N, C-alpha and C positions, 0 to 999 in steps of 0.2 A: 203712225204718225200719228199729231192730235189735228181732233174737230175739224171740221172747220169756224170759222168765230170764239175758236180757242187763245187764248194769250197766254202765253209761260211764263214764271219768273223771268226769265233774259230781257224782255220786254221789257215790265213793266215793274219790276227788280217784288216781285208777289213771293209771297211765303210761300204757293202752290199753283199748279198753273188753276183756272176759271174765264169758265162764259162768257160770252158779253152779253147774257142775259144774268149777270147777277150782276149789272151793277145799276142795279136798285137804285133808284132818286124820288126826290120829293116823299119819301113814304114817311114822315116819322120824323125819321133819325134827324133833320136840321135843325128842331127846331128844338130838337132830344138834345144835341150837343148847344145848344142855346143856355137851356136851360138845365145841365148840368156842368156849367162854368162859370154862373151868374148862382148859379145852389153853392159849389164852394163855399170852402171859409176861406179859403184864403185871395175870395177877388176884387177883396179892396189891397192887399197886405202887401203879395204878392207877384197878380195877376196887369193888377192896372200899372195902363205906360209903357208896360213891359213888354215889347212885341214879340223876341224867344220867349218868354214864359207861356205866350197867349196859345205859340205858337205850338208848345212841349204837350198844353192842355189839350189841344183839339187829338197831338196825339195820340196822348194818355184813349181818348174816346174811340178814335178811330180801329182803335186795336183792338179795341172792343166789338164796334160796330161797324167795323169796312164798312168805311167812306170815300169819295171819289175822291180825297186829295191827294193832294200833287207829292206830300210827303216830306221832312221835317231834309231827308239825304236830296233827293233832290231841287228844294229847296239852298239845301248849300252849297252843291256843282253850280245852278242857274248863278249863286251872290259871287263862286267862283270868275265863275267865270263878265261876270257886270265889274264885278273890281281891274276888271282887263281891259276895260275897252278905256280908251285914252281920248276923247275929254270925257270925263266919265258922264255915266245918261244923269238927265235932269228928268222925262218927262217918257214914263213905258206906258201902253194901250196894251192889256190884257185880254183878251178873248177868250169870259169861258172864267169867270169868280166862282160859281156855285158857294160856299159857304166864304170866305175870304183866306185861308191860309197861303195861301202862295200869296196875293194879292201885300198880307199881310207883312206878307217877307219881300217882296219888291219894298216897300214903302220904307221899309225900315231901311233896307238896303243900297236906295238911294238915301233917304238923308246919314247913311252915314259916309258915304261915299262923297256928296258933297256938302260935306258937314259945314262950310262957310256958309252956302245959298244955299240951308234947306229948303229956306222959306221958296225957291222956286221948283223944289221938286215936286212930281205929279203922276200918280199913279187912275188912270182909268183904267174900272177893268167892266166886264158884261155878263148878264144875269138874263138871266129870261122871264126868273119867277121870281113875282114879291113877295116870298113870301121867305125866299132862301135870301133873293139879294136882302134882307130887311136882317135875314139873322145873320152875313156877312156883316153891313153896315152900326151893327152892335158890336159884333167881333172886336171890328176893324176901330173903332169909336176904343174898345176896349184897352187895346193893345194902346195909345196915344199916336193913330196917325191917322185920323179921320180930319188931320188936315190938310194932308197928304195925301192920301186916298180917297177914293169920287169913283161909289158901286154908281152904274149908270140901269136903269128896267126898260127891257127892251131884246130887240134884234141888236144887234152888231153893226151890219150897215147903217141903218137906223139909229143908233144910237149918235157912234163915230161919226156921220156927218155933221149929226144935229148940232156936238160942242165944235166941230171945223166950222157951219154958219152962227155960233156963236158966237165963238173968238175963242172958246176956251181952253184950245188949241189948237197947234200952229206949225209945230214940228215934230217927230215924232222919234227919240232916239234908239228902242227899241218895240220889236211889238212881238208879243208872249202867242203866239195861238193851243190853247188848252179846249177847245170845242171837240167837240163826243161825238 
């Protein structure tokens, strides 16, 4: 019997069991990720404006550093589910941005699903930590999705209420809960 607060590979697709205590964040890996990505020699030739290449680069770093990102397989599965919705979703809200890997996947998917009307697609994603939110914004911009994905700083309830009050959002087609 696994100890309490232990998640197995079946739970999250991890390579081995790990405890909830292993989920450190805001320990420098997030800023390290940004430094790693932007110091790559192919940042302009391969990564700029290529969401899938940015996701792959985040995955490479994550394989070495063990961050709490959604992961390529889960992003692909979620995108497959989104592609089956009719009509295609145009507005997605994600609660829990972290470094923006899933938000990049959402933004890319919504643009592809709504090719003729991609200017009306919007992803709103929330992040509590300002430093981590800035990392996410930089990676989202590198992926060429800063016109589609908006990172909201602060508690989800407050930020969602604010964008609703300001008229930035009327309805939500998909909501993804990625809170810890």
